[in-house]
Every structure is written in C-alpha cells, then in structure tokens.
C-alpha angles and dihedrals in degrees: 000000000000089000092053091048091051092049090051094051089047090052093053090046091051092050092050088050091049091049091047092050089049092055093049094047090048089055097240117150132187115197123202112222131207132182139197087230136053116275093248096042122119091251097064111054093094092042088055092049085053088066092062094040091055092049088049095048095047093047091245097305092112122048129176122209127189113249104172152307132223090321088074106019129038109221094244089054100053095094090048091048089049095049090048095050104251090116134007103204131026141186117218144144110266085227088070089058091051096102088067103025107027091182088068089058090055093051092048097056112016102142109215148053090028132118138153093269098053097035095097093052092048089050094049092051096042088053090067085067100034102043097067092044093050090048093049099042106028102021094233140115120227118231133183130343108258104178134020124168141141125252119221135191110254116195139186092230133036116272119204102171139025088244089064089059094060114114094006114139106238126180111231134178124232133274117051096344097089091052092051093045092053092050088056090052094253122143103232118221120188124208139141116286092242092058097056098085092056093041092054092042091054094042095245087133131022093223148326145245102241141156115231093249090060092047088053095044095050095037094234092147086079090083108359098088103167129072125176094223099215119085123259092191142332137246131209141171135194139187122253131194123207116248086226086074102025093060090055095054120098121242095261091054091048091050091048093052093047090050088051089049094054092047097046088053089061090043090051099055092046092048097050094042089057091042091053089051090049093051094047088055092047095050092046088054087056095052101267113150114217105201110210106201126221120260088257090055092048095049089052090045095051093048091052096046092049090051089050094044092049091051093051093043094052092047091052096044117005091179102047105025095093093050091053093045090052089058091056092046091049093055094037096056 
C-alpha cells in the first residue's frame, strides 16, 4: 500500500516536472507583478494595460500576472522582493528608489521644463543615466513610464501672491518637494498620505502639495477649495524587471517587452493628461477654485521652484545632478 502510494506521488511529481520542462523549452514565461499601490488605485491603470501589451508584443510567450500591492510589499522592499524571486516585475515611483539611486529621485520630481508632451522624450534620455545605475545597484531594468502628473499646492483659503504663501504650513512629500517649498517661503510638514485629509480638516496644516488623483482618492475636494493651478513639482512611476529574469529571456521576448515599454510610455502621457483634465472639471463642478496666476507670478514661481529643485538635486547627487537637469532644460526649451 505504502509502495503504491509512493509510486503514485512520484508519478505526479514526474508529470509536474515534465510539464514544467515543457513550458521552459517552449519559451513561455509568466511574470509575477507587484506594485507600490493597490491594484484598483489611480496609479495602476496604465501598468495593468502594460500586461496586455507585453503579451501581445511577445506573441503570448510572456504573460504578466498581478501578485499584490502594498498589502504584500512595502514600496521600498519591491526591488528586494524581485531579486529574491517573490515577484519578477514591479511598478513604483523612482523617488522610492532614491535611497539607493538618488538620480532616480531627481528624475521623479524635478519641478520645471516638463509637460505631458515632452515627458516621453525626457524619460528616454534620462534612462541613459538611470538604467546602468539601476542595473548595478538594484539588479533591475527599467521599462515603460506608467504615471506622470503634476503636483499643485492646495489650500484652505485663496492665495493670490507668492508672498501670501510665506509661513503657511503645507504638507509635502519627500524628495525634492521640501527644498522647493522652502524656496517659496512655505513651512513644509511631512506626514503619511492617508493623514492629510484629517490634518487639513482640523487645521493642523494650511494646505498640501497633492496631485489631482490623490485629492480625488482621499476626497479632499470636499473642503479644500483652492488650488494654485501651476505645478510645484511632478511625479512619475515606471515598471522594472529583475535582471534575474531578464537575462533568461530570449531576444524576441526582450524585443517585444521593450516595444511594449516604448508604446506604454506614449499611452501613459495621453492617459494622465486626459485624466487630469477630467478631474479638473470634476473639482470645478464641486466648487473648487483653480487660480491661474499672471505671467509675472508664473515667472517668479518658476524661478523659485528651479532654485529649490536644483538645491535638492545637487544635495542628492552632486556628480550627476547637472547632467539630469540639462536633459529637462533641453526638452523644455
């Protein structure tokens, strides 16, 4: 009886092994994907479209399946999880990688010379700097751009001049934002994203640096009714595949994935430009005022955010900051 059971188990094991070898020899690959954000969050629609595009461009030989978001992986742990084999591909903000690759944080949030139209060209050029650093330090290869959107200052009361901002307590995220906020005369306050609604509601802060998707997700438009409608900074994200997997793919699969990466970058900028326009209309219908400053205000604003962005960039990467800034200036001119 025991002998029969052992033979049966061995037979099942052998069959599984045979099927596995068949899949490898046929060149079929299933990649496990993780993200810094929940699957249904506003940051993931383009990343999920990327799954279909990769399968299409590789003629079905590479498929991507969702494994989990922040409920399973902290953003800072995604590269480690990929290197260890828990996932194979991940979607995150380059700013989250800034502790290891500070140049990624500069690209993520540099405040000026950027718009939806030139974002793909900036990304392509900055990757010439970032890709070797990410390969060396995080053992991964960056893929397509999956989010890009501006951050604005949202306040409880209307602001009509930069002078009126001085001394205000404004919640900011990390990276370059605190440097930029200080240059504008703002007192930066840091706190988790989920705490911003209550902090503004209770008057702990006078406003926040937010993108429109976050304002929508956390329903902050219910009482924050004023937006200075000129970006203070930008935010981005991209996909990365661990070299542990990339190096095992055949050339056609690599070519297909890179073709999907180029196409998804164009899809991304179009998607988020349209989404930003949708959200602006939605918030206006709910009584939010979008203050569009005068040319003089914008000129002074850009001067200050560039100074703040440069200070932050050179602190993060004294050796490479200027090279990255020059790419933004080239495409913004």
